[in-house]
Phi, psi and omega in degrees: 000139181284134178232138184236079186276321187307314181301319180299318179296323179296314179295325178297329180282315185291320185303312177300327178294319179297321180296331178280321186286315187302315179297326178297315179297318181296320180295318181296324184294334181238029181296335181272006185300319182299318178294322180294318178298319180294320178299318180297318180296316181294326183297329183298326182252006185286132180229324184257165175304324179293322176299318184288335177305314183294321178299314182297317180300316181290324176297310181298320179296319181296322180291319179296318183288332176118133178218154174289174189301314182293316180292325178295318179299317178297317181297318179296318179297319179294320180296312183295318180294325180288320175300319180292320179298317180293319177299322180292323177294319176300318180296318179298321177299320180301311187278346178295326177211092184295344181275351180292122184297347181278000188299326180290328175294318178296322177297317180298319178297316180297317181294325177297317178298319181291324176297316179295320179303313184291338174295326179274327182216090184296346184254021179284099190300312184298331177294318178297320180294319180291324175300316180300315181296319182290320181286342179283346181286160180308134180083000180279168178269095188298322181297317179297321179298318179294320178298321180295317181290327176296319178297319179297317178300319179297315183288339183262024184303331183261008181230086188299314180300318181286327176295326177299321177299321179294321178295324177297317178298320178298320178299319181294336182262357182287148182273315184262154181297321182298316179294322180295315180297318180298320180294319179291321177298321178294319178299318180288331175294318180285324182217088183302341181263011182296108181298315183296320179296316178298318181297315180293321178296319177298319179299321178295319178294321179297320180297330180270358181082008180269072189294322181300318179292322178297317179299321179302317179293319180295322179294326177295322177297313185290333177298325180265329183227075183298341181274359183287098183293326181297315179292319181295321178295317179297320179295315180299318180295320178296319179293325176298317179297329177276359183063026174269071192294322181296316179295320179297317181296324178297318178293320181294315179298323178293321178297318179294320179297318181293323182213083182292346179270356178272138179285348188301312183299317181291325177296315179295321180296322177294320178297319179299313182291329175293321178297328180271005181057050177240077188298323182294318178292323178297317179296321180298320178295320179290326175300317180294321178300319182287340170290320180288320183226078183302138177079008180300120186299312182300317181295318179297318180291322177295317180296323177299318180296317180299316182291325176295316179295332181271005176088007180255073187291330182291318176295323177298317180297322179297318179296316180296318180294331174298317179296314183291325178294329180280346182227061186291329183282321180227077182296137180296140180306311185298329179292316180294318179300313181294321179297322179297323179292322178296315178300319179296320178298327179273007181064020175267070189291330178299316178293321177300320180295318181301314180293315183291326178293324176300317178297315181295321179298326180276342178213077186297341182270358182283105186292326180299316182289323179296319177297318181294317178299316180298320180295325177294320178300316181295317182292335183268008180086029178230056184298328181291325175294322177297317181298325177303316180293314180298322179300316179299317182292320181289327174299324179283327181210101184294341182263010180288097187293331180292319177293323178298314181296316180299317180295321179299317178299318179292324178294323176300322183293340179244016173078015179271074188291319181298317179295321180296316180300319179298318180290320178298324180299316179294315182296320181294322178299325180279328184226076187292348180242019178280113188298324181294318178292314180303314183295309184292323177298313180295321183298313183291328178291335181266331193243355182298135176291348183273110188305320186290347183263339184286147180208091186300315183299313181293323179298315180296320179299312183292317182293323178298317178297319179298320178295319179297316181298324183259012175059032176057035184246359183254119185301315185291334179281323174297325177298320179294319177299319178298319180297321178297315179293323178297319178297328180282350181096358180270079185286335179298312179290325178299316180295323179302308183285328179293321178298317179297321179297316180298320180299324182274340185287160180222150172058223182297327179299319181295323178298318178295317180296326179295321178297319178297316179300317179298324178296317181291326178295334176269009181059041176241123175292157182274140176234142181215130175219111179270140177224069184297130174276124186293129173282156174297152179293157178289134180300146178282160174228163182305141181285132180254157169280146181238135177281141180293000000 
């Protein structure tokens, strides 16, 4: 009988080997399971970036050690979601305090997480959108950000509302207005109810002065979201700018009704009353705002401005000092600036100078503050100190007409008439209808004791223009016109305009104008030469840091 033994013996040998090998392969395939289980467990309680660090480490370790196909897919999903969560936390830290100098480090950390995420899942839409937002910030790589948002738009082809959000982001990153408008139009085509798209579109129309079109977009937002305070506030502000006060007030009252605990409505109401030159009503609105939000810096400063404009400088000073007392280490710029104006209004020029000098020391290139400081020096009897500042500004920009005019006024105060005339000439060429320049230029040409400098004809031309610009309603400018005619020898016309000036004048000014009129009645032209004795400078005080 035929027997076939060898093959059977071979299988008996191979089979035990297979039984040994297969479990080893299976074990290797899921060697990372323990790390994956630990990552899953940690993810449940993770809240901070440090918590998420451990989740990410265990996920990455589980993938390196080996997982079967299903577990690997789960591990990758857990890893990418955790990377995105950590990137989002870094981003939240950035926006929680934009003044924190570490914000760029947080952005870099977030972008690293997003880059790693996309290595595992190139189609993770939210990662592309977040990259775009981060790169759009100052110092970001704008081209990379635009590429990210384009990729997101491509991936969101089947999700119109979310794709509309991506188009809005693209609009925010666009360089030209035409491209920005096209992106917003596309967003509204995909999602006609996109609040953000309507708001940005309205903003573009407002920037172009097309307020009616802007209002149309805001009204569309409110038709769908009547509770949207931001849109309602923007609509009210636009209506205030159009002087449609009744319509604006209706929107403001509705905003207050919807959320009486929000300061927005009261802030807008104060703006409306300020626009209508109703200081008492504006103050009442700000009083209510401060009940809702005690110590609100913006409200206190606005109320101070309202009270200063209404002639209550002491109450204004109290509000400003409340702000400064609450921020002694880093006093707000606007508070110091406003206090300096209040001190000047109270004729406390030394205090005004101290505050304004502090601002200039912290921002030496700010021309507005330098001009203001120089004007305080001149008004306080320190014209030569003012001239020092004006000289520096003119050295930097010879065509700075404001510095030229200021220096000319200071030169008049110390009797430097020729220099003043030269500066007024430059300032007048730049601002031919500026009543202050016209008046002072005409005055020195009519009244200088230096014969070679007087020019009656030119003085009358300049003073007449100044009167036209001010509609013949300013006493001191009518006085200048009278001085020009007196210098020309036409005392009859000089007396006519001088009499009118006296009628319009008040207080000490009227007394001075009366003296000029008496001179013309005696057929004597007016002469004036100021020789101000310089006061000592205001003592310095320690330099403070100022909050932006």
